[in-house]
BAMI-352627 format. One record per residue (C-alpha): z, y, x; residue in three letters; residue number from 1. Coordinates in steps of 0.05 Angstrom, whole numbers. Example, Ala and Ser with C-alpha at 12.3 -4.5 7.8 and 13.67 -1.06 7.14 Angstrom:
<sites>
<<156, -90, 246>, "ALA", 1>;
<<143, -21, 273>, "SER", 2>;
</sites>
This chain:
<sites>
<<-100, 94, -691>, "MET", 1>;
<<-138, 41, -652>, "THR", 2>;
<<-139, 58, -578>, "GLN", 3>;
<<-198, 43, -532>, "ASN", 4>;
<<-185, -11, -480>, "LYS", 5>;
<<-245, 5, -437>, "SER", 6>;
<<-261, 68, -399>, "PHE", 7>;
<<-320, 85, -353>, "ILE", 8>;
<<-316, 137, -297>, "PHE", 9>;
<<-364, 147, -239>, "ASN", 10>;
<<-400, 82, -260>, "LYS", 11>;
<<-336, 42, -253>, "VAL", 12>;
<<-311, 6, -316>, "THR", 13>;
<<-236, -1, -329>, "TYR", 14>;
<<-217, -55, -381>, "THR", 15>;
<<-152, -87, -403>, "ILE", 16>;
<<-142, -149, -443>, "GLU", 17>;
<<-80, -161, -485>, "GLU", 18>;
<<-47, -230, -495>, "TYR", 19>;
<<5, -219, -551>, "PRO", 20>;
<<25, -292, -552>, "ASP", 21>;
<<44, -287, -478>, "LYS", 22>;
<<67, -215, -482>, "ASN", 23>;
<<24, -195, -423>, "CYS", 24>;
<<-36, -153, -404>, "ILE", 25>;
<<-92, -168, -355>, "ASP", 26>;
<<-129, -115, -316>, "PHE", 27>;
<<-203, -114, -298>, "CYS", 28>;
<<-244, -65, -257>, "ILE", 29>;
<<-320, -72, -247>, "LYS", 30>;
<<-346, -29, -191>, "ASN", 31>;
<<-421, -37, -180>, "PRO", 32>;
<<-415, -16, -107>, "GLU", 33>;
<<-365, -73, -93>, "LYS", 34>;
<<-376, -127, -144>, "PRO", 35>;
<<-342, -184, -106>, "HIS", 36>;
<<-270, -191, -82>, "ASN", 37>;
<<-263, -196, -6>, "PRO", 38>;
<<-235, -260, 25>, "GLU", 39>;
<<-199, -219, 78>, "ILE", 40>;
<<-161, -152, 73>, "LEU", 41>;
<<-118, -116, 124>, "TYR", 42>;
<<-50, -81, 119>, "LYS", 43>;
<<-32, -27, 171>, "TYR", 44>;
<<41, -18, 190>, "PHE", 45>;
<<75, 35, 231>, "SER", 46>;
<<135, 25, 278>, "VAL", 47>;
<<147, 97, 297>, "ASN", 48>;
<<216, 128, 288>, "ASN", 49>;
<<251, 90, 233>, "LEU", 50>;
<<188, 59, 203>, "ALA", 51>;
<<201, -4, 244>, "TYR", 52>;
<<260, -20, 199>, "ILE", 53>;
<<215, -32, 139>, "PHE", 54>;
<<151, -55, 174>, "SER", 55>;
<<183, -109, 218>, "VAL", 56>;
<<229, -132, 162>, "ASP", 57>;
<<168, -141, 117>, "ALA", 58>;
<<134, -182, 170>, "PHE", 59>;
<<194, -226, 188>, "LEU", 60>;
<<212, -238, 115>, "ASN", 61>;
<<140, -246, 88>, "HIS", 62>;
<<136, -192, 35>, "TYR", 63>;
<<92, -134, 15>, "LEU", 64>;
<<124, -69, -9>, "TYR", 65>;
<<94, -41, -71>, "SER", 66>;
<<95, 34, -68>, "SER", 67>;
<<117, 84, -121>, "HIS", 68>;
<<64, 141, -125>, "PRO", 69>;
<<116, 190, -97>, "LEU", 70>;
<<113, 150, -32>, "ASN", 71>;
<<37, 161, -26>, "LEU", 72>;
<<7, 214, 18>, "ASN", 73>;
<<-48, 237, -31>, "ASP", 74>;
<<-16, 282, -83>, "LYS", 75>;
<<-70, 265, -135>, "TYR", 76>;
<<-61, 190, -123>, "ASP", 77>;
<<-34, 162, -190>, "CYS", 78>;
<<-19, 234, -210>, "SER", 79>;
<<2, 252, -280>, "GLY", 80>;
<<-51, 306, -276>, "ASP", 81>;
<<-102, 251, -289>, "LEU", 82>;
<<-72, 240, -359>, "LEU", 83>;
<<-90, 286, -416>, "ASP", 84>;
<<-28, 293, -460>, "PHE", 85>;
<<-54, 352, -501>, "SER", 86>;
<<-64, 312, -565>, "LYS", 87>;
<<-1, 271, -568>, "ILE", 88>;
<<50, 279, -625>, "GLY", 89>;
<<120, 306, -621>, "VAL", 90>;
<<152, 236, -627>, "GLU", 91>;
<<124, 217, -560>, "PHE", 92>;
<<155, 278, -527>, "TYR", 93>;
<<222, 262, -558>, "ILE", 94>;
<<219, 191, -535>, "LYS", 95>;
<<200, 205, -463>, "LYS", 96>;
<<236, 271, -450>, "LEU", 97>;
<<299, 261, -492>, "LEU", 98>;
<<312, 187, -505>, "GLN", 99>;
<<291, 160, -438>, "GLU", 100>;
<<309, 216, -387>, "VAL", 101>;
<<353, 264, -428>, "HIS", 102>;
<<317, 326, -401>, "LEU", 103>;
<<305, 368, -463>, "ILE", 104>;
<<340, 368, -531>, "SER", 105>;
<<304, 347, -593>, "GLU", 106>;
<<312, 417, -623>, "LYS", 107>;
<<281, 449, -561>, "ARG", 108>;
<<224, 399, -560>, "ILE", 109>;
<<207, 414, -632>, "LYS", 110>;
<<210, 489, -619>, "GLU", 111>;
<<162, 486, -562>, "ILE", 112>;
<<116, 436, -598>, "PHE", 113>;
<<111, 480, -660>, "ASN", 114>;
<<99, 544, -620>, "SER", 115>;
<<31, 570, -598>, "ASN", 116>;
<<40, 546, -527>, "ASP", 117>;
<<58, 473, -512>, "ARG", 118>;
<<43, 479, -437>, "ARG", 119>;
<<117, 472, -419>, "GLN", 120>;
<<122, 406, -454>, "LEU", 121>;
<<54, 381, -429>, "ILE", 122>;
<<70, 400, -356>, "ASN", 123>;
<<139, 369, -359>, "THR", 124>;
<<112, 305, -388>, "LEU", 125>;
<<56, 305, -336>, "THR", 126>;
<<108, 306, -281>, "ASP", 127>;
<<159, 260, -312>, "ILE", 128>;
<<118, 205, -346>, "TYR", 129>;
<<88, 174, -281>, "PRO", 130>;
<<157, 174, -250>, "THR", 131>;
<<184, 133, -308>, "ILE", 132>;
<<123, 89, -311>, "LEU", 133>;
<<122, 72, -238>, "TYR", 134>;
<<195, 50, -237>, "LEU", 135>;
<<164, -18, -256>, "LYS", 136>;
<<92, -11, -233>, "PHE", 137>;
<<72, -5, -161>, "GLY", 138>;
<<11, -5, -115>, "VAL", 139>;
<<-2, -44, -51>, "ILE", 140>;
<<-57, -13, -8>, "SER", 141>;
<<-100, -53, 40>, "LEU", 142>;
<<-164, -39, 78>, "ALA", 143>;
<<-230, -73, 94>, "GLU", 144>;
<<-231, -63, 168>, "LYS", 145>;
<<-179, -75, 223>, "PRO", 146>;
<<-210, -28, 275>, "ASP", 147>;
<<-215, 37, 236>, "ASN", 148>;
<<-196, 91, 285>, "ILE", 149>;
<<-172, 138, 230>, "LEU", 150>;
<<-129, 84, 199>, "MET", 151>;
<<-96, 65, 265>, "TRP", 152>;
<<-81, 139, 277>, "SER", 153>;
<<-56, 156, 207>, "TYR", 154>;
<<-19, 94, 186>, "TYR", 155>;
<<0, 58, 250>, "ALA", 156>;
<<0, 115, 302>, "GLN", 157>;
<<-36, 65, 347>, "ASN", 158>;
<<31, 33, 366>, "SER", 159>;
<<40, -8, 302>, "GLY", 160>;
<<7, -71, 277>, "PHE", 161>;
<<-40, -98, 224>, "VAL", 162>;
<<-34, -161, 185>, "LEU", 163>;
<<-98, -198, 166>, "LYS", 164>;
<<-90, -229, 97>, "PHE", 165>;
<<-127, -285, 64>, "ASN", 166>;
<<-130, -257, -6>, "THR", 167>;
<<-138, -326, -40>, "ASP", 168>;
<<-68, -342, -16>, "LEU", 169>;
<<-34, -278, -39>, "LEU", 170>;
<<11, -282, -102>, "PRO", 171>;
<<-26, -297, -166>, "LYS", 172>;
<<20, -247, -201>, "GLY", 173>;
<<-15, -190, -167>, "PHE", 174>;
<<-69, -153, -206>, "PHE", 175>;
<<-130, -144, -163>, "GLY", 176>;
<<-151, -131, -110>, "PRO", 177>;
<<-190, -72, -137>, "PHE", 178>;
<<-235, -27, -94>, "PRO", 179>;
<<-216, 46, -98>, "ILE", 180>;
<<-264, 89, -138>, "ASN", 181>;
<<-281, 148, -94>, "TYR", 182>;
<<-310, 207, -130>, "SER", 183>;
<<-334, 278, -116>, "GLU", 184>;
<<-293, 301, -176>, "THR", 185>;
<<-234, 276, -216>, "LEU", 186>;
<<-225, 279, -291>, "GLU", 187>;
<<-169, 268, -342>, "LYS", 188>;
<<-167, 208, -388>, "ILE", 189>;
<<-145, 222, -460>, "ASP", 190>;
<<-77, 188, -467>, "PHE", 191>;
<<-85, 187, -544>, "THR", 192>;
<<-152, 154, -546>, "ASN", 193>;
<<-141, 100, -493>, "TYR", 194>;
<<-91, 44, -486>, "HIS", 195>;
<<-35, 65, -439>, "PHE", 196>;
<<-53, 5, -394>, "ALA", 197>;
<<-125, 28, -388>, "THR", 198>;
<<-97, 97, -367>, "CYS", 199>;
<<-53, 64, -315>, "VAL", 200>;
<<-112, 24, -287>, "LEU", 201>;
<<-154, 86, -281>, "TYR", 202>;
<<-96, 129, -255>, "GLN", 203>;
<<-83, 80, -198>, "THR", 204>;
<<-155, 71, -177>, "ASN", 205>;
<<-190, 138, -171>, "VAL", 206>;
<<-188, 183, -109>, "LYS", 207>;
<<-227, 241, -80>, "TYR", 208>;
<<-287, 220, -38>, "ILE", 209>;
<<-254, 252, 22>, "LYS", 210>;
<<-212, 188, 27>, "TRP", 211>;
<<-271, 142, 27>, "LYS", 212>;
<<-270, 127, 103>, "PRO", 213>;
<<-207, 87, 88>, "GLU", 214>;
<<-247, 35, 47>, "ASN", 215>;
<<-183, 19, 8>, "GLU", 216>;
<<-171, -40, -37>, "TRP", 217>;
<<-111, -41, -79>, "ARG", 218>;
<<-64, -89, -116>, "TYR", 219>;
<<-27, -67, -178>, "LEU", 220>;
<<42, -98, -187>, "THR", 221>;
<<92, -100, -245>, "TYR", 222>;
<<166, -118, -244>, "ASN", 223>;
<<202, -113, -312>, "SER", 224>;
<<269, -104, -274>, "GLU", 225>;
<<244, -45, -233>, "GLY", 226>;
<<289, 16, -229>, "LYS", 227>;
<<272, 43, -160>, "TYR", 228>;
<<259, 119, -154>, "HIS", 229>;
<<242, 145, -84>, "PRO", 230>;
<<277, 211, -95>, "GLN", 231>;
<<345, 183, -112>, "TYR", 232>;
<<396, 140, -76>, "ASP", 233>;
<<379, 69, -96>, "CYS", 234>;
<<417, 4, -87>, "SER", 235>;
<<390, -52, -46>, "ASP", 236>;
<<376, -90, -109>, "ASN", 237>;
<<334, -33, -138>, "GLU", 238>;
<<295, -28, -72>, "ILE", 239>;
<<285, -105, -73>, "THR", 240>;
<<247, -98, -139>, "THR", 241>;
<<191, -67, -99>, "ARG", 242>;
<<186, -126, -49>, "LYS", 243>;
<<136, -182, -67>, "PHE", 244>;
<<141, -243, -24>, "THR", 245>;
<<79, -282, -2>, "TYR", 246>;
<<64, -350, 28>, "ASP", 247>;
<<68, -341, 105>, "PRO", 248>;
<<3, -381, 109>, "LYS", 249>;
<<-33, -321, 77>, "SER", 250>;
<<-26, -284, 143>, "VAL", 251>;
<<-87, -305, 182>, "ASP", 252>;
<<-74, -261, 242>, "GLU", 253>;
<<-31, -206, 272>, "VAL", 254>;
<<-67, -149, 306>, "ILE", 255>;
<<-27, -106, 354>, "LEU", 256>;
<<-41, -33, 364>, "GLY", 257>;
<<-70, -7, 429>, "TYR", 258>;
<<-2, 25, 446>, "ASP", 259>;
<<41, -32, 419>, "PHE", 260>;
<<68, -46, 487>, "PHE", 261>;
<<100, 13, 524>, "ASN", 262>;
<<76, 23, 595>, "ILE", 263>;
<<148, 13, 620>, "CYS", 264>;
<<145, -58, 593>, "GLU", 265>;
<<87, -80, 638>, "PHE", 266>;
<<104, -118, 702>, "ASP", 267>;
<<46, -91, 744>, "PHE", 268>;
<<66, -136, 803>, "ASN", 269>;
<<48, -197, 764>, "GLU", 270>;
<<-11, -169, 728>, "ARG", 271>;
<<-77, -207, 736>, "SER", 272>;
<<-146, -208, 706>, "SER", 273>;
<<-124, -265, 660>, "GLU", 274>;
<<-55, -244, 635>, "PHE", 275>;
<<-1, -191, 634>, "GLN", 276>;
<<73, -200, 638>, "ILE", 277>;
<<115, -160, 589>, "ILE", 278>;
<<190, -148, 601>, "ASN", 279>;
<<228, -120, 541>, "ILE", 280>;
<<301, -105, 562>, "PRO", 281>;
<<357, -113, 512>, "ASP", 282>;
<<363, -52, 467>, "ASN", 283>;
<<299, -20, 494>, "SER", 284>;
<<278, -19, 422>, "THR", 285>;
<<325, -7, 364>, "PRO", 286>;
<<354, -72, 338>, "ASP", 287>;
<<314, -107, 392>, "ASN", 288>;
<<258, -109, 339>, "TRP", 289>;
<<200, -121, 388>, "LYS", 290>;
<<231, -184, 416>, "VAL", 291>;
<<243, -209, 345>, "LYS", 292>;
<<172, -191, 326>, "PHE", 293>;
<<141, -228, 385>, "LEU", 294>;
<<187, -288, 375>, "ASN", 295>;
<<164, -293, 303>, "HIS", 296>;
<<91, -296, 324>, "ILE", 297>;
<<107, -351, 376>, "VAL", 298>;
<<151, -390, 329>, "ASP", 299>;
<<101, -391, 272>, "TYR", 300>;
<<42, -400, 318>, "LYS", 301>;
<<5, -341, 286>, "ILE", 302>;
<<-62, -321, 314>, "LYS", 303>;
<<-58, -255, 350>, "CYS", 304>;
<<-103, -201, 378>, "SER", 305>;
<<-97, -131, 404>, "GLN", 306>;
<<-137, -68, 394>, "ILE", 307>;
<<-180, -49, 455>, "ILE", 308>;
<<-224, 11, 470>, "ARG", 309>;
<<-293, 9, 497>, "HIS", 310>;
<<-307, 53, 558>, "ARG", 311>;
<<-381, 64, 541>, "THR", 312>;
<<-390, 58, 465>, "SER", 313>;
<<-325, 96, 449>, "PHE", 314>;
<<-303, 53, 393>, "LYS", 315>;
<<-243, 8, 378>, "LEU", 316>;
<<-249, -67, 376>, "ASP", 317>;
<<-198, -123, 377>, "ASN", 318>;
<<-193, -180, 430>, "ALA", 319>;
<<-158, -246, 418>, "ARG", 320>;
<<-94, -255, 457>, "ILE", 321>;
<<-44, -311, 465>, "LYS", 322>;
<<31, -297, 472>, "ILE", 323>;
<<74, -344, 511>, "GLN", 324>;
<<150, -336, 514>, "LYS", 325>;
<<178, -344, 585>, "LEU", 326>;
<<249, -321, 575>, "THR", 327>;
<<289, -286, 520>, "ASP", 328>;
<<259, -220, 539>, "ASN", 329>;
<<198, -238, 580>, "LYS", 330>;
<<129, -256, 553>, "PHE", 331>;
<<62, -273, 583>, "LYS", 332>;
<<2, -243, 546>, "ILE", 333>;
<<-64, -278, 558>, "TYR", 334>;
<<-122, -229, 545>, "LYS", 335>;
<<-197, -226, 541>, "GLN", 336>;
<<-221, -179, 597>, "ILE", 337>;
<<-290, -147, 602>, "SER", 338>;
<<-317, -94, 650>, "SER", 339>;
<<-340, -53, 591>, "SER", 340>;
<<-271, -46, 559>, "ILE", 341>;
<<-203, -24, 577>, "ILE", 342>;
<<-142, -60, 550>, "ILE", 343>;
</sites>
């Protein structure tokens, strides 16, 4: 049976194009609300608790981590519930639930399939299929704005950082970026009527309208060697399959959170209207990550700014700063100061 390669939901068109000679598929999303790809997108990073291990490592080693859906905070994001398996044949159940994951015997699959109630099979496949699929597929989430107060609170806890990316310089192997399709309702896509890649494209792009303030754009990635599962112990090699390196030149700017520097790190005796002195004692942060982070900005001459808050308009903004290294643990931070803001 010929499967449709194009699907429309909420006025957004999802289309895939197959290239058999190259053994590859291309993805396309046409969203009338956002017809053009942005030149700039932002990635929020947390450094709280153990998050610094991954966030700082990604920054220092120039890679973006492509998430498995089980790592995401929205339980309907890339959910199997978005796929309608009610019309598939018994062979597909045998392939996915027996041959690939060895969960249910062929005899039991056929017994349930031939009964009056296939819900056990459908529900099991709904839970398992995305887990299998996203061993190799992944998503990278970015945002339109660097001063979104909710994003700073949720994803960086105000003490993290944001990377400003030039999208033209990000890897050409990424699919996207695609603007998220925010909708008042969600609906299933018939897995038997549409190409599996069309289903993947839709499944990774639709979210409830409650998430719209995030203004998310998303890249879809694929690694044929992918074996990472977030709920099992994985080797370093398996985790590495989720890491996609980029040209360091694609980072146009680093934006530090309002609370990036701890109050104990300020030298108030040397503070002036033009600069602040930051002292970061050895081991004051685990693995001395903050010193490594600041050294990287200085060494690579990366533009930098920091989130500020306005006293009167009650909104976040970012002001350009310049970081100068004085000693191994001491830095001078030149800042823009205004009477209407507090830094």
